[in-house]
C-alpha positions in Angstrom: 0.0 0.2 -0.1 1.1 3.6 -0.3 -0.5 6.8 0.9 -2.8 10.0 -0.6 -4.7 13.1 -0.4 -7.9 11.8 -1.6 -11.4 13.6 -1.0 -14.5 12.1 -1.9 -16.9 15.4 -2.1 -16.4 18.9 -2.8 -15.7 21.1 -0.6 -13.1 23.1 2.0 -9.7 21.6 3.2 -11.8 19.7 5.7 -13.0 17.2 2.6 -8.7 16.2 2.2 -8.4 12.8 3.5 -4.5 11.2 4.0 -5.5 7.8 2.7 -3.5 4.3 2.2 -4.4 3.4 -1.5 -3.3 0.0 -4.1 0.0 1.5 -4.7 0.4 2.1 -8.3 3.0 0.5 -10.9 4.5 1.7 -14.6 2.8 -0.3 -17.2 4.5 0.1 -20.7 5.2 4.1 -21.8 4.9 5.1 -17.8 7.2 6.1 -15.5 6.4 6.0 -12.0 7.6 8.6 -9.6 8.2 8.5 -5.7 6.8 11.6 -5.2 9.4 13.5 -2.1 7.5 17.0 -1.8 4.4 18.6 -2.9 3.9 22.3 -3.9 0.8 23.7 -3.4 -1.0 26.5 -5.5 -4.5 28.3 -4.6 -5.9 26.5 -7.6 -5.8 23.3 -5.8 -7.6 24.3 -3.2 -10.5 26.1 -5.8 -10.6 22.6 -7.9 -11.5 20.7 -4.8 -13.9 23.3 -3.7 -15.4 24.2 -6.6 -17.2 21.3 -9.2 -17.3 23.8 -12.4 -13.9 24.7 -12.3 -12.6 21.7 -11.5 -14.7 20.5 -14.5 -12.9 22.3 -16.7 -9.6 20.5 -16.0 -11.2 17.3 -16.4 -11.4 16.6 -12.6 -14.7 14.7 -10.3 -14.9 12.7 -7.4 -13.7 11.0 -6.0 -10.5 12.9 -6.5 -6.6 13.2 -5.8 -4.8 16.6 -5.0 -2.5 18.9 -5.9 -0.3 19.2 -9.5 3.5 20.0 -8.2 5.8 17.4 -7.2 9.3 16.3 -7.2 10.6 13.2 -6.9 12.9 10.5 -8.6 11.3 7.9 -11.3 11.8 4.8 -9.5 9.8 2.5 -12.3 10.6 2.7 -15.6 7.5 0.8 -18.4 9.2 -0.6 -21.6 9.7 1.9 -24.4 9.9 4.3 -22.4 12.3 6.7 -23.6 14.6 9.9 -22.2 13.4 8.9 -18.6 15.2 6.8 -16.4 15.5 4.6 -13.4 16.4 6.9 -10.4 16.5 10.5 -12.5 15.7 13.2 -10.2 12.3 14.8 -11.8 9.6 17.4 -11.3 6.3 18.3 -12.7 2.6 18.2 -12.7 0.4 15.6 -12.5 -3.3 17.0 -12.3 -5.6 15.8 -9.0 -2.7 13.6 -7.9 0.9 15.2 -6.9 0.1 14.8 -3.0 0.7 10.9 -2.8 3.6 9.1 -2.2 3.6 7.6 -6.0 2.5 8.6 -9.3 2.1 7.1 -12.9 2.7 9.1 -15.9 2.9 8.6 -19.5 5.8 9.7 -21.4 5.4 12.0 -23.0 3.3 13.4 -20.4 0.0 14.0 -21.9 -1.1 17.9 -20.8 -1.9 19.0 -18.2 0.6 16.2 -16.7 4.0 17.6 -17.6 7.7 16.0 -16.4 11.1 17.3 -16.2 14.7 16.4 -15.4 15.3 18.7 -12.1 18.7 20.4 -12.9 21.5 19.7 -10.8 22.2 22.3 -8.3 18.1 22.4 -7.8 16.5 20.8 -4.6 13.4 18.8 -4.9 12.2 21.5 -2.4 12.5 24.7 -5.1 11.5 22.1 -8.5 8.2 21.7 -6.8 7.5 25.5 -6.7 8.2 26.1 -10.6 5.5 24.4 -12.5 2.7 26.0 -11.9 3.8 29.2 -10.5 7.4 29.5 -12.1 5.6 28.8 -15.6 2.2 31.4 -14.6 4.5 34.0 -14.0 6.4 33.8 -17.2 2.6 33.7 -19.4 2.1 36.6 -17.3 4.7 38.5 -18.5 5.3 37.3 -22.2 1.9 38.6 -22.7 2.9 42.4 -21.7 6.7 41.7 -23.0 8.5 44.4 -20.5 11.8 46.0 -21.5 14.5 47.8 -19.7 13.7 51.3 -18.1 9.9 50.4 -18.3 7.7 50.5 -15.1 5.8 47.8 -15.1 2.9 47.3 -11.7 2.5 43.5 -10.3 -0.8 43.2 -8.9 -0.7 40.2 -5.7 3.5 40.4 -6.0 4.1 38.7 -2.5 1.7 35.9 -3.4 3.2 32.2 -4.8 3.1 33.8 -8.8 4.3 37.1 -7.6 7.5 36.0 -6.0 8.9 34.4 -9.7 7.5 37.8 -11.7 8.7 40.4 -9.8 12.0 38.7 -9.6 11.6 37.7 -13.5 10.6 41.5 -14.5 13.4 43.2 -13.2 15.6 40.5 -14.2 14.3 41.7 -17.8 15.6 44.9 -16.8 12.3 46.7 -15.8 11.2 48.6 -12.8 8.2 47.2 -10.5 5.9 48.4 -8.3 3.9 45.1 -6.7 0.6 45.3 -4.9 0.6 43.7 -1.8 -0.9 44.0 2.2 1.5 46.4 4.1 2.2 43.5 5.9 4.8 42.3 2.9 5.9 45.6 2.5 9.7 44.6 3.4 9.8 41.2 2.0 8.7 42.3 -1.6 11.7 44.9 -1.2 14.2 41.9 -0.6 13.0 41.0 -4.0 13.2 44.1 -5.5 9.9 45.9 -5.8 8.7 48.9 -4.5 5.3 48.1 -2.3 1.8 49.9 -2.4 -1.3 49.3 -0.7 -3.9 47.1 -2.2 -7.5 47.9 -1.9 -9.3 51.1 -2.2 -7.5 54.4 -3.8 -4.4 52.3 -5.1 -4.3 54.8 -8.6 -3.7 57.1 -6.5 -1.0 55.5 -4.9 0.9 54.1 -7.8 1.0 57.4 -9.6 2.2 58.5 -5.9 5.2 55.9 -6.6 5.2 56.3 -10.4 4.5 60.5 -11.7 6.1 59.4 -15.0 3.9 56.8 -15.5 3.2 52.9 -15.7 4.0 51.1 -19.2 2.8 47.7 -18.2 0.7 45.6 -15.8 0.5 41.6 -14.6 -2.7 41.0 -12.4 -1.9 37.8 -10.3 -5.0 38.3 -8.0 -8.6 39.3 -9.1 -9.1 42.3 -11.7 -8.1 46.1 -9.2 -4.4 45.7 -10.7 -6.7 45.0 -13.8 -8.4 48.2 -13.3 -6.0 50.9 -12.4 -3.8 49.7 -15.2 -6.8 50.9 -17.6 -7.2 53.6 -15.2 -3.9 55.2 -15.3 -4.4 54.5 -19.3 -1.4 51.7 -20.0 -3.1 50.2 -23.1 -4.8 47.0 -23.1 -2.7 44.9 -24.8 0.2 45.6 -22.2 -2.0 44.2 -19.2 -2.6 40.8 -18.9 -4.4 38.6 -16.0 -4.1 35.5 -15.2 -8.0 35.4 -12.3 -10.1 36.8 -14.5 -11.4 33.6 -16.3 -12.5 34.2 -19.7 -14.1 37.8 -19.4 -10.8 39.9 -18.4 -12.1 43.9 -17.8 -11.7 46.0 -20.7 -10.4 43.5 -22.9 -6.6 43.1 -21.0 -4.5 39.5 -21.9 -5.6 36.4 -20.0 -3.0 33.8 -19.7 -1.9 31.3 -17.6 0.9 28.7 -17.5 0.1 26.6 -20.4 0.8 29.8 -22.8 4.2 29.6 -21.5 7.0 30.1 -24.2 9.2 26.7 -24.6 12.0 28.5 -23.6 11.0 29.7 -20.3 11.3 26.8 -17.6 15.3 27.1 -19.0 15.2 30.8 -18.0 13.7 30.2 -14.7 16.1 27.3 -13.7 19.1 28.8 -15.1 18.5 32.1 -12.7 17.8 29.8 -9.8 21.1 28.6 -10.5 22.9 31.7 -11.4 21.1 33.0 -8.0 19.5 35.8 -10.1 16.1 33.9 -8.9 15.5 33.2 -4.9 12.0 31.3 -4.2 11.2 31.8 -0.7 9.5 29.0 1.2 6.4 30.8 3.3 6.2 27.0 4.9 6.8 23.2 5.2 4.5 20.7 6.2 4.3 17.2 6.5 1.9 15.3 4.8 -0.1 13.8 7.4 -0.8 18.3 8.3 -2.7 18.7 4.5 -5.4 20.3 5.9 -3.6 22.6 8.2 -1.0 23.7 4.9 -4.3 24.1 2.7 -5.8 26.1 5.2 -2.6 28.6 5.2 -2.9 28.7 1.2 -6.5 29.1 1.0 -5.5 32.4 3.3 -3.9 34.2 0.3 -1.4 35.6 2.5 1.6 33.6 2.9 4.8 35.2 1.7 5.8 32.7 -1.0 5.9 29.0 -1.6 3.7 26.1 0.7 5.4 23.1 0.3 3.8 19.7 1.6 6.7 16.6 2.2 5.9 13.0 2.1 
């Protein structure tokens, strides 16, 4: 037997259970990964609590939980190429990452994905990259920040925000990040100039950037996108990841699946070069999955939350 986080009905963290399940094995064209770390994302809890959203991702109950993971290939089926037993790997497995083992087709079928973990990057860091890193990359690719420009990042202290801030800085942009005041010092350490979100945001951004804002990305809701429009930023230079199919004012909706093919390599290269750090807000054992998801759902964490097997 092995362990997996599962839920039988849709709901909040209280529906999540760590259960003994039959141990899976790799068949032809598949690998089995012994998971060491799962990285949490807001979408994990949203899928588990919202049947309509879950359906969009092909998830129905009963279901496993989580997407981001890192670990080691410990079984490889006949016909597998590119991966072998003992390879360190990371990636995404829709609604099944929080488990001792998971089985993936090779090549992985979307939305699942599997990559080799570069030497020098820990499993803990690798497990933060698939959703947050690629979503940040896609959000910035959509608006094309350039050296010397001022970019407004909404939700800058969250899991996606910590990547977006640093990637925009690496592109040579000045970054203004919206967040709660409790995160201001944290954001300054990442290289952003923080402003408080909420009523009056446009005035605070004008004060921080009297020469104007060139581009913006909204990583939480629509407030930043709407503010950028009010400040005169062209809609084609505003992106959002959280507005669904109808973003305000025709701004560009995007997500991690739209990141360019070179995005992952740029992120891991920047991590290895010490130019991008991944702040870890908290690390929980799998037995405390409900506590981990409760913290994640509060949306006030500074960085990423991990669950270890």
